[in-house]
CHARMM internal coordinates of N, CA and C (Angstrom, degrees):
IC EDIT
DIST 1 N 1 CA 1.4434
DIST 1 CA 1 C 1.5247
ANGL 1 N 1 CA 1 C 107.96
DIST 1 C 2 N 1.3010
ANGL 1 CA 1 C 2 N 117.49
DIHE 1 N 1 CA 1 C 2 N 138.97
DIST 2 N 2 CA 1.4596
ANGL 1 C 2 N 2 CA 122.56
DIHE 1 CA 1 C 2 N 2 CA 176.82
DIST 2 CA 2 C 1.5262
ANGL 2 N 2 CA 2 C 109.30
DIHE 1 C 2 N 2 CA 2 C -95.76
DIST 2 C 3 N 1.3319
ANGL 2 CA 2 C 3 N 115.86
DIHE 2 N 2 CA 2 C 3 N 126.80
DIST 3 N 3 CA 1.4619
ANGL 2 C 3 N 3 CA 122.05
DIHE 2 CA 2 C 3 N 3 CA 179.54
DIST 3 CA 3 C 1.5157
ANGL 3 N 3 CA 3 C 107.22
DIHE 2 C 3 N 3 CA 3 C -126.31
DIST 3 C 4 N 1.3261
ANGL 3 CA 3 C 4 N 117.37
DIHE 3 N 3 CA 3 C 4 N 126.33
DIST 4 N 4 CA 1.4615
ANGL 3 C 4 N 4 CA 120.99
DIHE 3 CA 3 C 4 N 4 CA -177.32
DIST 4 CA 4 C 1.5178
ANGL 4 N 4 CA 4 C 110.20
DIHE 3 C 4 N 4 CA 4 C -126.84
DIST 4 C 5 N 1.3261
ANGL 4 CA 4 C 5 N 115.09
DIHE 4 N 4 CA 4 C 5 N 135.24
DIST 5 N 5 CA 1.4545
ANGL 4 C 5 N 5 CA 121.20
DIHE 4 CA 4 C 5 N 5 CA 178.74
DIST 5 CA 5 C 1.5151
ANGL 5 N 5 CA 5 C 111.85
DIHE 4 C 5 N 5 CA 5 C -84.27
DIST 5 C 6 N 1.3234
ANGL 5 CA 5 C 6 N 114.78
DIHE 5 N 5 CA 5 C 6 N -160.34
DIST 6 N 6 CA 1.4571
ANGL 5 C 6 N 6 CA 122.65
DIHE 5 CA 5 C 6 N 6 CA -179.18
DIST 6 CA 6 C 1.5236
ANGL 6 N 6 CA 6 C 108.84
DIHE 5 C 6 N 6 CA 6 C -122.92
DIST 6 C 7 N 1.3100
ANGL 6 CA 6 C 7 N 117.22
DIHE 6 N 6 CA 6 C 7 N -171.48
DIST 7 N 7 CA 1.4583
ANGL 6 C 7 N 7 CA 121.39
DIHE 6 CA 6 C 7 N 7 CA 175.52
DIST 7 CA 7 C 1.5251
ANGL 7 N 7 CA 7 C 111.75
DIHE 6 C 7 N 7 CA 7 C -82.65
DIST 7 C 8 N 1.3300
ANGL 7 CA 7 C 8 N 117.69
DIHE 7 N 7 CA 7 C 8 N 2.69
DIST 8 N 8 CA 1.4633
ANGL 7 C 8 N 8 CA 123.40
DIHE 7 CA 7 C 8 N 8 CA 178.05
DIST 8 CA 8 C 1.5263
ANGL 8 N 8 CA 8 C 109.74
DIHE 7 C 8 N 8 CA 8 C -99.85
DIST 8 C 9 N 1.3312
ANGL 8 CA 8 C 9 N 117.16
DIHE 8 N 8 CA 8 C 9 N -175.74
DIST 9 N 9 CA 1.4629
ANGL 8 C 9 N 9 CA 121.97
DIHE 8 CA 8 C 9 N 9 CA 175.76
DIST 9 CA 9 C 1.5229
ANGL 9 N 9 CA 9 C 108.73
DIHE 8 C 9 N 9 CA 9 C -77.96
DIST 9 C 10 N 1.3421
ANGL 9 CA 9 C 10 N 116.62
DIHE 9 N 9 CA 9 C 10 N 122.02
DIST 10 N 10 CA 1.4577
ANGL 9 C 10 N 10 CA 121.21
DIHE 9 CA 9 C 10 N 10 CA -175.20
DIST 10 CA 10 C 1.5236
ANGL 10 N 10 CA 10 C 111.68
DIHE 9 C 10 N 10 CA 10 C -121.53
DIST 10 C 11 N 1.3362
ANGL 10 CA 10 C 11 N 115.79
DIHE 10 N 10 CA 10 C 11 N 152.01
DIST 11 N 11 CA 1.4601
ANGL 10 C 11 N 11 CA 123.60
DIHE 10 CA 10 C 11 N 11 CA 170.28
DIST 11 CA 11 C 1.5234
ANGL 11 N 11 CA 11 C 105.78
DIHE 10 C 11 N 11 CA 11 C -117.54
DIST 11 C 12 N 1.3436
ANGL 11 CA 11 C 12 N 116.54
DIHE 11 N 11 CA 11 C 12 N 102.71
DIST 12 N 12 CA 1.4561
ANGL 11 C 12 N 12 CA 121.75
DIHE 11 CA 11 C 12 N 12 CA -173.82
DIST 12 CA 12 C 1.5199
ANGL 12 N 12 CA 12 C 109.67
DIHE 11 C 12 N 12 CA 12 C -109.87
DIST 12 C 13 N 1.3262
ANGL 12 CA 12 C 13 N 116.48
DIHE 12 N 12 CA 12 C 13 N 129.55
DIST 13 N 13 CA 1.4618
ANGL 12 C 13 N 13 CA 122.19
DIHE 12 CA 12 C 13 N 13 CA -176.54
DIST 13 CA 13 C 1.5221
ANGL 13 N 13 CA 13 C 108.79
DIHE 12 C 13 N 13 CA 13 C -123.37
DIST 13 C 14 N 1.3312
ANGL 13 CA 13 C 14 N 115.65
DIHE 13 N 13 CA 13 C 14 N 130.48
DIST 14 N 14 CA 1.4522
ANGL 13 C 14 N 14 CA 121.69
DIHE 13 CA 13 C 14 N 14 CA 179.56
DIST 14 CA 14 C 1.5155
ANGL 14 N 14 CA 14 C 112.58
DIHE 13 C 14 N 14 CA 14 C -81.22
DIST 14 C 15 N 1.3320
ANGL 14 CA 14 C 15 N 114.09
DIHE 14 N 14 CA 14 C 15 N -163.99
DIST 15 N 15 CA 1.4575
ANGL 14 C 15 N 15 CA 121.59
DIHE 14 CA 14 C 15 N 15 CA -178.00
DIST 15 CA 15 C 1.5283
ANGL 15 N 15 CA 15 C 109.17
DIHE 14 C 15 N 15 CA 15 C -116.57
DIST 15 C 16 N 1.3154
ANGL 15 CA 15 C 16 N 116.74
DIHE 15 N 15 CA 15 C 16 N -173.14
DIST 16 N 16 CA 1.4599
ANGL 15 C 16 N 16 CA 120.19
DIHE 15 CA 15 C 16 N 16 CA 176.11
DIST 16 CA 16 C 1.5270
ANGL 16 N 16 CA 16 C 111.72
DIHE 15 C 16 N 16 CA 16 C -78.59
DIST 16 C 17 N 1.3367
ANGL 16 CA 16 C 17 N 117.44
DIHE 16 N 16 CA 16 C 17 N -8.96
DIST 17 N 17 CA 1.4613
ANGL 16 C 17 N 17 CA 122.38
DIHE 16 CA 16 C 17 N 17 CA 178.38
DIST 17 CA 17 C 1.5170
ANGL 17 N 17 CA 17 C 111.65
DIHE 16 C 17 N 17 CA 17 C -95.05
DIST 17 C 18 N 1.3349
ANGL 17 CA 17 C 18 N 115.64
DIHE 17 N 17 CA 17 C 18 N -167.09
DIST 18 N 18 CA 1.4649
ANGL 17 C 18 N 18 CA 121.94
DIHE 17 CA 17 C 18 N 18 CA 178.79
DIST 18 CA 18 C 1.5226
ANGL 18 N 18 CA 18 C 109.28
DIHE 17 C 18 N 18 CA 18 C -80.57
DIST 18 C 19 N 1.3346
ANGL 18 CA 18 C 19 N 116.87
DIHE 18 N 18 CA 18 C 19 N 127.51
DIST 19 N 19 CA 1.4635
ANGL 18 C 19 N 19 CA 121.71
DIHE 18 CA 18 C 19 N 19 CA -176.91
DIST 19 CA 19 C 1.5216
ANGL 19 N 19 CA 19 C 111.21
DIHE 18 C 19 N 19 CA 19 C -127.90
DIST 19 C 20 N 1.3266
ANGL 19 CA 19 C 20 N 115.06
DIHE 19 N 19 CA 19 C 20 N 153.51
DIST 20 N 20 CA 1.4584
ANGL 19 C 20 N 20 CA 122.82
DIHE 19 CA 19 C 20 N 20 CA 164.74
DIST 20 CA 20 C 1.5187
ANGL 20 N 20 CA 20 C 106.03
DIHE 19 C 20 N 20 CA 20 C -116.46
DIST 20 C 21 N 1.3351
ANGL 20 CA 20 C 21 N 116.42
DIHE 20 N 20 CA 20 C 21 N 117.72
DIST 21 N 21 CA 1.4617
ANGL 20 C 21 N 21 CA 121.35
DIHE 20 CA 20 C 21 N 21 CA -176.52
DIST 21 CA 21 C 1.5194
ANGL 21 N 21 CA 21 C 108.05
DIHE 20 C 21 N 21 CA 21 C -117.88
DIST 21 C 22 N 1.3417
ANGL 21 CA 21 C 22 N 116.37
DIHE 21 N 21 CA 21 C 22 N 123.79
DIST 22 N 22 CA 1.4583
ANGL 21 C 22 N 22 CA 122.58
DIHE 21 CA 21 C 22 N 22 CA -178.97
DIST 22 CA 22 C 1.5206
ANGL 22 N 22 CA 22 C 109.39
DIHE 21 C 22 N 22 CA 22 C -118.02
DIST 22 C 23 N 1.3367
ANGL 22 CA 22 C 23 N 115.70
DIHE 22 N 22 CA 22 C 23 N 121.88
DIST 23 N 23 CA 1.4521
ANGL 22 C 23 N 23 CA 119.97
DIHE 22 CA 22 C 23 N 23 CA -178.45
DIST 23 CA 23 C 1.5179
ANGL 23 N 23 CA 23 C 114.58
DIHE 22 C 23 N 23 CA 23 C -81.65
DIST 23 C 24 N 1.3303
ANGL 23 CA 23 C 24 N 117.87
DIHE 23 N 23 CA 23 C 24 N -26.95
DIST 24 N 24 CA 1.4610
ANGL 23 C 24 N 24 CA 124.41
DIHE 23 CA 23 C 24 N 24 CA -174.23
DIST 24 CA 24 C 1.5273
ANGL 24 N 24 CA 24 C 109.41
DIHE 23 C 24 N 24 CA 24 C 61.90
DIST 24 C 25 N 1.3466
ANGL 24 CA 24 C 25 N 118.53
DIHE 24 N 24 CA 24 C 25 N -136.27
DIST 25 N 25 CA 1.4673
ANGL 24 C 25 N 25 CA 121.55
DIHE 24 CA 24 C 25 N 25 CA -177.51
DIST 25 CA 25 C 1.5249
ANGL 25 N 25 CA 25 C 110.19
DIHE 24 C 25 N 25 CA 25 C -87.17
DIST 25 C 26 N 1.3180
ANGL 25 CA 25 C 26 N 115.79
DIHE 25 N 25 CA 25 C 26 N 172.28
DIST 26 N 26 CA 1.4593
ANGL 25 C 26 N 26 CA 120.89
DIHE 25 CA 25 C 26 N 26 CA -179.90
DIST 26 CA 26 C 1.5157
ANGL 26 N 26 CA 26 C 111.53
DIHE 25 C 26 N 26 CA 26 C 91.61
DIST 26 C 27 N 1.3147
ANGL 26 CA 26 C 27 N 116.05
DIHE 26 N 26 CA 26 C 27 N 172.39
DIST 27 N 27 CA 1.4658
ANGL 26 C 27 N 27 CA 123.16
DIHE 26 CA 26 C 27 N 27 CA 177.63
DIST 27 CA 27 C 1.5220
ANGL 27 N 27 CA 27 C 107.60
DIHE 26 C 27 N 27 CA 27 C -94.27
DIST 27 C 28 N 1.3234
ANGL 27 CA 27 C 28 N 115.99
DIHE 27 N 27 CA 27 C 28 N 100.16
DIST 28 N 28 CA 1.4544
ANGL 27 C 28 N 28 CA 121.93
DIHE 27 CA 27 C 28 N 28 CA -169.36
DIST 28 CA 28 C 1.5210
ANGL 28 N 28 CA 28 C 112.64
DIHE 27 C 28 N 28 CA 28 C -107.61
DIST 28 C 29 N 1.3340
ANGL 28 CA 28 C 29 N 115.35
DIHE 28 N 28 CA 28 C 29 N 155.00
DIST 29 N 29 CA 1.4566
ANGL 28 C 29 N 29 CA 122.85
DIHE 28 CA 28 C 29 N 29 CA 169.73
DIST 29 CA 29 C 1.5188
ANGL 29 N 29 CA 29 C 107.11
DIHE 28 C 29 N 29 CA 29 C -117.50
DIST 29 C 30 N 1.3430
ANGL 29 CA 29 C 30 N 116.52
DIHE 29 N 29 CA 29 C 30 N 121.66
DIST 30 N 30 CA 1.4543
ANGL 29 C 30 N 30 CA 122.75
DIHE 29 CA 29 C 30 N 30 CA -179.65
DIST 30 CA 30 C 1.5168
ANGL 30 N 30 CA 30 C 108.86
DIHE 29 C 30 N 30 CA 30 C -115.92
DIST 30 C 31 N 1.3211
ANGL 30 CA 30 C 31 N 116.87
DIHE 30 N 30 CA 30 C 31 N 128.61
DIST 31 N 31 CA 1.4645
ANGL 30 C 31 N 31 CA 122.47
DIHE 30 CA 30 C 31 N 31 CA 179.60
DIST 31 CA 31 C 1.5205
ANGL 31 N 31 CA 31 C 108.72
DIHE 30 C 31 N 31 CA 31 C -125.46
DIST 31 C 32 N 1.3299
ANGL 31 CA 31 C 32 N 116.12
DIHE 31 N 31 CA 31 C 32 N 118.81
DIST 32 N 32 CA 1.4539
ANGL 31 C 32 N 32 CA 120.11
DIHE 31 CA 31 C 32 N 32 CA -176.08
DIST 32 CA 32 C 1.5136
ANGL 32 N 32 CA 32 C 114.98
DIHE 31 C 32 N 32 CA 32 C -79.95
DIST 32 C 33 N 1.3191
ANGL 32 CA 32 C 33 N 118.37
DIHE 32 N 32 CA 32 C 33 N -30.33
DIST 33 N 33 CA 1.4670
ANGL 32 C 33 N 33 CA 124.05
DIHE 32 CA 32 C 33 N 33 CA -173.36
DIST 33 CA 33 C 1.5187
ANGL 33 N 33 CA 33 C 110.08
DIHE 32 C 33 N 33 CA 33 C 61.63
DIST 33 C 34 N 1.3455
ANGL 33 CA 33 C 34 N 119.45
DIHE 33 N 33 CA 33 C 34 N -134.78
DIST 34 N 34 CA 1.4602
ANGL 33 C 34 N 34 CA 122.03
DIHE 33 CA 33 C 34 N 34 CA -176.21
DIST 34 CA 34 C 1.5182
ANGL 34 N 34 CA 34 C 112.48
DIHE 33 C 34 N 34 CA 34 C -82.86
DIST 34 C 35 N 1.3140
ANGL 34 CA 34 C 35 N 116.23
DIHE 34 N 34 CA 34 C 35 N 173.37
DIST 35 N 35 CA 1.4577
ANGL 34 C 35 N 35 CA 121.32
DIHE 34 CA 34 C 35 N 35 CA 177.96
DIST 35 CA 35 C 1.5162
ANGL 35 N 35 CA 35 C 112.14
DIHE 34 C 35 N 35 CA 35 C 84.75
DIST 35 C 36 N 1.3220
ANGL 35 CA 35 C 36 N 115.20
DIHE 35 N 35 CA 35 C 36 N 176.89
DIST 36 N 36 CA 1.4610
ANGL 35 C 36 N 36 CA 122.52
DIHE 35 CA 35 C 36 N 36 CA 177.47
DIST 36 CA 36 C 1.5189
ANGL 36 N 36 CA 36 C 107.61
DIHE 35 C 36 N 36 CA 36 C -96.04
DIST 36 C 37 N 1.3227
ANGL 36 CA 36 C 37 N 116.75
DIHE 36 N 36 CA 36 C 37 N 105.07
DIST 37 N 37 CA 1.4601
ANGL 36 C 37 N 37 CA 122.32
DIHE 36 CA 36 C 37 N 37 CA -170.00
DIST 37 CA 37 C 1.5216
ANGL 37 N 37 CA 37 C 112.11
DIHE 36 C 37 N 37 CA 37 C -109.01
DIST 37 C 38 N 1.3311
ANGL 37 CA 37 C 38 N 114.38
DIHE 37 N 37 CA 37 C 38 N 154.40
DIST 38 N 38 CA 1.4665
ANGL 37 C 38 N 38 CA 122.54
DIHE 37 CA 37 C 38 N 38 CA 171.57
DIST 38 CA 38 C 1.5240
ANGL 38 N 38 CA 38 C 105.89
DIHE 37 C 38 N 38 CA 38 C -115.96
DIST 38 C 39 N 1.3397
ANGL 38 CA 38 C 39 N 116.52
DIHE 38 N 38 CA 38 C 39 N 118.37
DIST 39 N 39 CA 1.4578
ANGL 38 C 39 N 39 CA 121.52
DIHE 38 CA 38 C 39 N 39 CA -178.98
DIST 39 CA 39 C 1.5206
ANGL 39 N 39 CA 39 C 108.84
DIHE 38 C 39 N 39 CA 39 C -113.25
DIST 39 C 40 N 1.3274
ANGL 39 CA 39 C 40 N 116.15
DIHE 39 N 39 CA 39 C 40 N 119.88
DIST 40 N 40 CA 1.4581
ANGL 39 C 40 N 40 CA 122.99
DIHE 39 CA 39 C 40 N 40 CA -178.63
DIST 40 CA 40 C 1.5219
ANGL 40 N 40 CA 40 C 108.30
DIHE 39 C 40 N 40 CA 40 C -116.95
DIST 40 C 41 N 1.3278
ANGL 40 CA 40 C 41 N 116.52
DIHE 40 N 40 CA 40 C 41 N 107.44
DIST 41 N 41 CA 1.4559
ANGL 40 C 41 N 41 CA 120.36
DIHE 40 CA 40 C 41 N 41 CA -176.48
DIST 41 CA 41 C 1.5176
ANGL 41 N 41 CA 41 C 113.99
DIHE 40 C 41 N 41 CA 41 C -67.76
DIST 41 C 42 N 1.3201
ANGL 41 CA 41 C 42 N 117.65
DIHE 41 N 41 CA 41 C 42 N -42.23
DIST 42 N 42 CA 1.4609
ANGL 41 C 42 N 42 CA 120.91
DIHE 41 CA 41 C 42 N 42 CA -175.52
DIST 42 CA 42 C 1.5154
ANGL 42 N 42 CA 42 C 110.33
DIHE 41 C 42 N 42 CA 42 C 82.13
DIST 42 C 43 N 1.3326
ANGL 42 CA 42 C 43 N 116.31
DIHE 42 N 42 CA 42 C 43 N -155.33
DIST 43 N 43 CA 1.4625
ANGL 42 C 43 N 43 CA 121.59
DIHE 42 CA 42 C 43 N 43 CA -179.94
DIST 43 CA 43 C 1.5221
ANGL 43 N 43 CA 43 C 110.22
DIHE 42 C 43 N 43 CA 43 C -81.17
DIST 43 C 44 N 1.3185
ANGL 43 CA 43 C 44 N 116.30
DIHE 43 N 43 CA 43 C 44 N 152.16
DIST 44 N 44 CA 1.4569
ANGL 43 C 44 N 44 CA 121.35
DIHE 43 CA 43 C 44 N 44 CA 179.56
DIST 44 CA 44 C 1.5155
ANGL 44 N 44 CA 44 C 111.00
DIHE 43 C 44 N 44 CA 44 C 109.27
DIST 44 C 45 N 1.3153
ANGL 44 CA 44 C 45 N 116.15
DIHE 44 N 44 CA 44 C 45 N 179.95
DIST 45 N 45 CA 1.4602
ANGL 44 C 45 N 45 CA 123.55
DIHE 44 CA 44 C 45 N 45 CA 179.77
DIST 45 CA 45 C 1.5260
ANGL 45 N 45 CA 45 C 107.65
DIHE 44 C 45 N 45 CA 45 C -96.11
DIST 45 C 46 N 1.3287
ANGL 45 CA 45 C 46 N 116.65
DIHE 45 N 45 CA 45 C 46 N 93.55
DIST 46 N 46 CA 1.4561
ANGL 45 C 46 N 46 CA 122.21
DIHE 45 CA 45 C 46 N 46 CA -171.25
DIST 46 CA 46 C 1.5242
ANGL 46 N 46 CA 46 C 112.21
DIHE 45 C 46 N 46 CA 46 C -103.02
DIST 46 C 47 N 1.3336
ANGL 46 CA 46 C 47 N 115.66
DIHE 46 N 46 CA 46 C 47 N 153.24
DIST 47 N 47 CA 1.4565
ANGL 46 C 47 N 47 CA 122.97
DIHE 46 CA 46 C 47 N 47 CA 174.36
DIST 47 CA 47 C 1.5166
ANGL 47 N 47 CA 47 C 107.38
DIHE 46 C 47 N 47 CA 47 C -120.75
DIST 47 C 48 N 1.3553
ANGL 47 CA 47 C 48 N 116.67
DIHE 47 N 47 CA 47 C 48 N 127.15
DIST 48 N 48 CA 1.4547
ANGL 47 C 48 N 48 CA 121.62
DIHE 47 CA 47 C 48 N 48 CA -176.87
DIST 48 CA 48 C 1.5222
ANGL 48 N 48 CA 48 C 110.18
DIHE 47 C 48 N 48 CA 48 C -120.34
DIST 48 C 49 N 1.3265
ANGL 48 CA 48 C 49 N 115.74
DIHE 48 N 48 CA 48 C 49 N 130.45
DIST 49 N 49 CA 1.4620
ANGL 48 C 49 N 49 CA 123.18
DIHE 48 CA 48 C 49 N 49 CA 176.12
DIST 49 CA 49 C 1.5260
ANGL 49 N 49 CA 49 C 108.08
DIHE 48 C 49 N 49 CA 49 C -121.16
DIST 49 C 50 N 1.3253
ANGL 49 CA 49 C 50 N 116.93
DIHE 49 N 49 CA 49 C 50 N 125.96
DIST 50 N 50 CA 1.4536
ANGL 49 C 50 N 50 CA 119.91
DIHE 49 CA 49 C 50 N 50 CA -176.78
DIST 50 CA 50 C 1.5125
ANGL 50 N 50 CA 50 C 114.42
DIHE 49 C 50 N 50 CA 50 C -82.32
DIST 50 C 51 N 1.3053
ANGL 50 CA 50 C 51 N 118.31
DIHE 50 N 50 CA 50 C 51 N -47.82
DIST 51 N 51 CA 1.4559
ANGL 50 C 51 N 51 CA 121.18
DIHE 50 CA 50 C 51 N 51 CA -173.00
DIST 51 CA 51 C 1.5189
ANGL 51 N 51 CA 51 C 110.49
DIHE 50 C 51 N 51 CA 51 C 85.57
DIST 51 C 52 N 1.3271
ANGL 51 CA 51 C 52 N 117.20
DIHE 51 N 51 CA 51 C 52 N -156.74
DIST 52 N 52 CA 1.4621
ANGL 51 C 52 N 52 CA 120.52
DIHE 51 CA 51 C 52 N 52 CA 179.71
DIST 52 CA 52 C 1.5223
ANGL 52 N 52 CA 52 C 109.95
DIHE 51 C 52 N 52 CA 52 C -81.42
DIST 52 C 53 N 1.3175
ANGL 52 CA 52 C 53 N 116.48
DIHE 52 N 52 CA 52 C 53 N 158.55
DIST 53 N 53 CA 1.4609
ANGL 52 C 53 N 53 CA 121.52
DIHE 52 CA 52 C 53 N 53 CA -178.57
DIST 53 CA 53 C 1.5171
ANGL 53 N 53 CA 53 C 110.89
DIHE 52 C 53 N 53 CA 53 C 101.96
DIST 53 C 54 N 1.3230
ANGL 53 CA 53 C 54 N 116.12
DIHE 53 N 53 CA 53 C 54 N 179.14
DIST 54 N 54 CA 1.4688
ANGL 53 C 54 N 54 CA 122.58
DIHE 53 CA 53 C 54 N 54 CA 177.42
DIST 54 CA 54 C 1.5151
ANGL 54 N 54 CA 54 C 108.09
DIHE 53 C 54 N 54 CA 54 C -97.35
DIST 54 C 55 N 1.3239
ANGL 54 CA 54 C 55 N 116.27
DIHE 54 N 54 CA 54 C 55 N 103.19
DIST 55 N 55 CA 1.4571
ANGL 54 C 55 N 55 CA 121.82
DIHE 54 CA 54 C 55 N 55 CA -173.28
DIST 55 CA 55 C 1.5206
ANGL 55 N 55 CA 55 C 111.29
DIHE 54 C 55 N 55 CA 55 C -105.51
DIST 55 C 56 N 1.3367
ANGL 55 CA 55 C 56 N 115.31
DIHE 55 N 55 CA 55 C 56 N 149.70
DIST 56 N 56 CA 1.4580
ANGL 55 C 56 N 56 CA 122.78
DIHE 55 CA 55 C 56 N 56 CA 178.86
DIST 56 CA 56 C 1.5208
ANGL 56 N 56 CA 56 C 108.45
DIHE 55 C 56 N 56 CA 56 C -115.56
DIST 56 C 57 N 1.3364
ANGL 56 CA 56 C 57 N 116.07
DIHE 56 N 56 CA 56 C 57 N 126.53
DIST 57 N 57 CA 1.4687
ANGL 56 C 57 N 57 CA 121.99
DIHE 56 CA 56 C 57 N 57 CA 178.71
DIST 57 CA 57 C 1.5208
ANGL 57 N 57 CA 57 C 108.42
DIHE 56 C 57 N 57 CA 57 C -105.75
DIST 57 C 58 N 1.3468
ANGL 57 CA 57 C 58 N 116.79
DIHE 57 N 57 CA 57 C 58 N 123.88
DIST 58 N 58 CA 1.4630
ANGL 57 C 58 N 58 CA 121.60
DIHE 57 CA 57 C 58 N 58 CA -178.09
DIST 58 CA 58 C 1.5193
ANGL 58 N 58 CA 58 C 109.07
DIHE 57 C 58 N 58 CA 58 C -118.04
END
COOR INIT
IC SEED 1 N 1 CA 1 C
IC BUILD
């Protein structure tokens, strides 16, 4: 599933499947949960949590 944030501070949470989560701008928190996820923080001071699975942090 593709999940995309905004130019503001976002709290984005994935699913139990494979996700691509993009924070864009702002100070974001990205949580992948289950599955093999790709977490892209973008600009800002971001916090990324992978969860279970083989996750990629960009």
